[in-house]
N, C-alpha and C positions, 0 to 999 in steps of 0.2 A: 454762814447763814445770817441774813439781815433781820432786823426787827420786823420789817414788812413780811418777809418770808415766814418767820415764826408765827406772826399773827394769822397769816393766811392758812398755815398748817393747823393752828389751834381751831380756827373757825371750821375748817373742812372736817377735821377729825371729830370735833365736838358734835357736829351734825351727823356724821356717819355713825358714830357710836351712840347717839341718842342722849347725850348728857345735856342737862339743863345748866344754865349758869349757876343756879343755886346749888346744884350737886357739886360742881367744881369748887365753889366757895366753901361749902361744907367740908369737902375733902381736905382743904388746906387750912380750915379754921379761920377764915377771914370774912369780913363783911361782903355781902352780895355785890353792891354797886362798886366798891373798891376793887374786888376781884375781877369783875367784868371789865372795868377800865384797864386794869393791869394786863389782863389777857388780850385786850385789844391794843396793847402797846403803850399805855400811858403811865405806868408805874413799874418800878423794878420789883420782882418777886424775891423774897428771901431765898437763898440757894436751896434749902430743903424743900420749900414749896415749889420752886422751879423744877426740881427733880420729881416731885410727886405728880405734878401736872404732866411732865414729859412721859412718865410711866403710864399714867391713866390714858393719855391720848396717843400713845405710841409715837411720840416725837423722837427725832434723832437726838443723840447725846449732845450734839453741837448746839441744840436749841437751849440747853440749860444755862450756859453763861450769857446768852443773849437775853433770856428772860430775867436774869438776875442783874443785868447791867442797867444803869440809869438811862432812861430813854430821853429823846428829844420830845418834850411834851407839847401838846397843842396839836397843830397839824391840820386844823380845818382850813380850807382854802380861804383866801382873803375876800373872795366874792361871796355873795349871799348864798348860803347853802340851799340846795335844791331838794334834798330828801325831805318829805313832808313833816316827819316827826322832828328832825333837827331844825327845820325852818320854823316850826311853831314855837320851839323854845327860843330861837333867835328873835322871832317876832315878839314874844312875850317880854324879852329883855329890852327890845327896842321901845316898846310901849311903856313898860313899867320900870325900866332901868333908871331913868332920871328921877322918878318918884321914890324908888328905893334908896337911891343915893341921897336925896334930900332928907329922907326919914332917918337914915343911918346917921347923918351928920347932926340932925336935930336931936336924936335920942341918945347918941353915943359921943358925939363930938367930931373933931376933925381927924379922920382916919379912914381905914378900909376894913373890909371883911377879908380875912385870910382865906386863900384857897389852898394853903399848905397845911395849916393846922385846921382841918376841915372834915366834916362828916357830911355825907350825902345819902339820902335814903329815898326809896320809892315805895309807895303803898297804894291802896285803893280805898275809895269811899263810895257810898251810894247816896245821891241827892235826888229827890223827886223821881225815884225809880230808874235813874240813869247812872251808869258806872262813871266814876271820876278817877283820874290819875292824881295822886298826891305826891308832890316832890318837895322834900325838905332839905334846905341848905342850912348847915349849922357850922358857921365859921367864926373863929376867934376874932374879936375886934382888935385891930392894931392901930393905936393912935399914932399920928405923926408927931414926932418929937423934934422940934426945931431948936437947934443950939442957941443958947443965949449970948454967946460971944460974937 
C-alpha cells in the first residue's frame, strides 16, 4: 500500500463512517490540524495511533506501517493551486509574505520561522456580523548562525 492509497482509503472511510477530523484527532489524543495533516499524508503517526486509526476506519493492516512511516512532505504542484481555499492561502502569502518576512527580520533578527517546531491552529471569529476564519501559525524562531572563521 502506498501513502496515496492509504490517504485515499482514510478519506473514503472517514466519509462513509461519518467521522469528523476532530473525532479522529480526539481518538488518538492529538491536535486537530496536526492530525488532519497526518491523515492526509504529511506526518508520520506514532505506531499506536496508526493502529487506532486503522481500526476505527477499517483500513487493512498493511496501512499501519505506511501511516507510521516518515512521508515525503509538501506535494503541492509547482503551478499555482486551483482549489479556491488553497489558492486564497497562496494568494495571502503572495501578498503578505514579503511584509511578514520584513517584520520577522525587524522584530527577531536574521532568521526564519520553523515549520518543524511549529503549531498551527484554526478557529473562528465574528466581525461585523460575518464569520471569519482565524488561522494561527506559531513557529519557533531559528536565527541564522554564521560561523566566525
